[in-house]
C-alpha positions as CSV (number, residue, x, y, z in Angstrom):
1,M,0.0,0.1,0.0
2,T,1.3,3.4,-1.0
3,L,1.6,6.4,1.3
4,S,-1.3,8.2,-0.6
5,Q,-3.5,5.2,-0.4
6,T,-2.7,4.9,3.5
7,I,-3.5,8.6,4.0
8,G,-6.6,8.2,1.8
9,L,-7.9,5.1,4.0
10,W,-7.1,7.1,7.2
11,L,-9.0,10.1,6.1
12,C,-12.0,8.0,5.1
13,C,-11.8,6.4,8.6
14,L,-11.6,9.9,10.3
15,L,-14.7,11.2,8.3
16,A,-16.6,8.0,9.2
17,A,-15.9,8.5,12.9
18,I,-17.0,12.1,12.8
19,A,-20.1,11.4,11.0
20,L,-20.8,8.6,13.6
21,D,-20.1,10.9,16.5
22,A,-22.4,13.7,15.0
23,Q,-25.2,11.1,14.7
24,N,-24.6,9.9,18.3
25,Q,-24.7,13.5,19.5
26,Q,-28.0,14.1,17.7
27,A,-29.5,11.0,19.2
28,A,-28.4,11.9,22.5
29,K,-30.0,15.5,22.1
30,S,-33.3,14.1,20.9
31,L,-33.6,12.1,24.3
32,I,-33.0,14.9,26.5
33,L,-35.5,17.6,26.7
34,Q,-34.2,21.2,26.7
35,P,-35.5,23.7,29.3
36,E,-37.8,25.5,27.0
37,E,-39.2,22.0,25.9
38,L,-39.9,21.2,29.7
39,L,-41.7,24.5,30.0
40,R,-43.7,24.0,27.0
41,M,-44.7,20.5,28.1
42,E,-45.8,21.8,31.5
43,L,-47.8,24.5,30.0
44,E,-49.4,22.4,27.2
45,S,-50.3,19.4,29.4
46,Q,-50.6,20.7,33.0
47,S,-47.7,18.4,33.8
48,N,-44.7,19.2,36.1
49,A,-41.2,17.8,34.8
50,A,-37.8,18.5,36.4
51,Y,-34.7,16.9,35.4
52,I,-31.8,18.0,37.7
53,Q,-28.0,16.8,37.7
54,Q,-25.7,18.3,40.2
55,I,-22.0,17.5,40.2
56,G,-20.0,19.1,43.0
57,R,-19.4,19.2,46.7
58,H,-22.2,21.0,48.3
59,N,-25.3,20.7,46.2
60,E,-28.9,21.1,47.4
61,V,-32.3,20.7,45.7
62,N,-35.7,22.1,46.7
63,L,-38.4,20.9,44.4
64,Q,-42.0,21.7,44.6
65,Q,-44.6,20.1,42.2
66,I,-48.2,21.1,42.5
67,Q,-50.9,19.9,40.2
68,L,-53.9,21.6,39.2
69,P,-57.2,19.6,39.8
70,D,-57.4,18.7,36.1
71,G,-53.4,18.3,35.8
72,G,-51.4,15.6,34.3
73,T,-48.3,14.2,36.1
74,N,-45.4,15.2,38.3
75,V,-42.0,13.9,37.0
76,A,-38.9,14.4,38.7
77,K,-35.4,13.0,38.0
78,I,-32.6,14.0,40.1
79,Q,-29.0,12.9,40.2
80,Q,-26.5,14.4,42.8
81,D,-22.9,13.5,42.7
82,G,-20.8,15.0,45.4
83,V,-20.1,15.1,49.1
84,D,-22.8,17.2,51.0
85,N,-25.9,16.7,48.8
86,Y,-29.4,17.3,50.0
87,A,-32.9,17.0,48.4
88,L,-36.4,18.2,49.6
89,I,-39.1,17.3,47.3
90,V,-42.8,18.4,47.6
91,Q,-45.4,16.6,45.2
92,Q,-49.2,17.3,45.2
93,G,-51.5,16.0,42.6
94,G,-51.7,12.6,40.7
95,G,-49.3,10.4,38.7
96,N,-46.2,11.0,40.6
97,Q,-42.8,9.6,39.4
98,L,-39.5,10.3,41.3
99,T,-36.1,8.8,40.6
100,L,-33.4,10.2,42.9
101,V,-29.8,9.0,42.9
102,Q,-27.4,10.5,45.4
103,S,-23.7,9.5,45.2
104,G,-21.4,10.8,47.9
105,H,-20.8,10.9,51.7
106,G,-23.3,13.2,53.5
107,N,-26.5,12.7,51.4
108,A,-30.0,13.1,52.8
109,Y,-33.4,13.1,51.1
110,E,-36.9,14.2,52.4
111,L,-40.2,13.7,50.5
112,I,-43.6,15.2,51.4
113,N,-46.2,13.7,49.0
114,E,-50.0,14.4,49.2
115,A,-51.1,12.6,45.9
116,Y,-52.2,9.5,44.4
117,H,-50.4,7.0,42.0
118,N,-46.9,7.4,43.2
119,D,-43.9,5.6,41.8
120,L,-40.7,6.3,43.7
121,L,-37.1,5.0,43.2
122,I,-34.5,6.3,45.7
123,V,-30.8,5.2,45.4
124,Q,-28.1,6.3,47.9
125,D,-24.6,5.5,47.5
126,G,-22.4,6.8,50.2
127,N,-21.5,6.9,53.8
128,H,-24.0,8.9,55.8
129,N,-27.4,8.4,53.8
130,T,-30.8,9.1,55.3
131,V,-34.2,8.9,53.7
132,T,-37.3,10.5,55.4
133,Q,-40.5,10.7,53.5
134,Q,-44.2,11.2,54.2
135,L,-47.0,10.0,51.7
136,I,-50.4,11.2,52.8
137,N,-53.8,10.2,51.3
138,S,-52.6,8.0,48.3
139,N,-54.5,5.1,46.7
140,R,-51.4,3.6,45.0
141,V,-47.9,3.7,46.2
142,N,-44.8,1.9,44.6
143,V,-41.7,2.6,46.3
144,E,-38.2,1.0,46.0
145,F,-35.3,2.1,48.3
146,V,-31.6,1.0,47.6
147,Q,-28.9,2.2,50.2
148,Q,-25.3,1.4,50.0
149,G,-23.1,2.9,52.8
150,N,-22.1,2.8,56.5
151,N,-24.9,4.8,58.3
152,N,-28.1,4.4,56.4
153,E,-31.5,5.0,58.1
154,I,-34.9,4.9,56.4
155,I,-38.2,6.3,58.0
156,Q,-41.3,6.2,55.9
157,V,-44.6,7.5,57.0
158,L,-47.9,6.6,55.3
159,N,-51.1,8.2,56.3
160,G,-54.4,7.2,54.7
161,V,-52.5,5.1,52.0
162,H,-54.2,2.3,50.1
163,A,-52.6,-0.3,47.8
164,R,-49.0,0.1,48.7
165,D,-46.0,-1.8,47.7
166,Y,-42.5,-1.1,48.6
167,K,-38.9,-2.7,48.7
168,V,-35.9,-1.9,50.8
169,R,-32.5,-2.9,50.0
170,Q,-29.7,-1.7,52.4
171,I,-26.3,-2.8,52.1
172,G,-23.8,-1.2,54.8
173,N,-22.9,-1.1,58.5
174,D,-25.5,0.8,60.7
175,L,-28.9,-0.1,59.0
176,K,-32.2,1.1,60.3
177,V,-35.7,0.8,58.8
178,I,-38.9,2.2,60.4
179,I,-42.3,2.2,58.3
180,R,-45.3,3.6,60.0
181,Q,-48.6,3.4,58.3
182,S,-52.1,4.1,59.0
183,S,-55.1,3.6,56.5
184,F,-58.3,5.7,56.9
């Protein structure tokens, strides 16, 4: 193979790699909603959607999602990678979906949820994780907790909750689970 053939082959491979990368970037963009699209979806369908990713040391999320009586759903997907993360989520209305992933050392999470049709996935991977959540007047609750770390604790309070399903998986040293529930 001559030098010009080798260079030609190399350029063809480079152009193919650039085209493939551009296609992958376009596909990724189509899967992630931009902020203006999130706002448009909220206004058009009466739904609330929040996608939050925080990378750093001292991150905090305070998110409140409130449905109108004829509203759609509340969707929250939160990822916090860092050391001192905290998330407070308030959801009211129907069709709530929450996925929370916290990776770090001092993570904490709190939820106040007065709604129906709740699907919650909470994953904490760190050393000092805590979950406290209160669900009020719900007719369907599907909750899954996964905690990996040293000092994990889960407290879940269910008031007036019907049709509930929850799974708890803890892997660590000082583990504690308290679930209090009352149905009306």
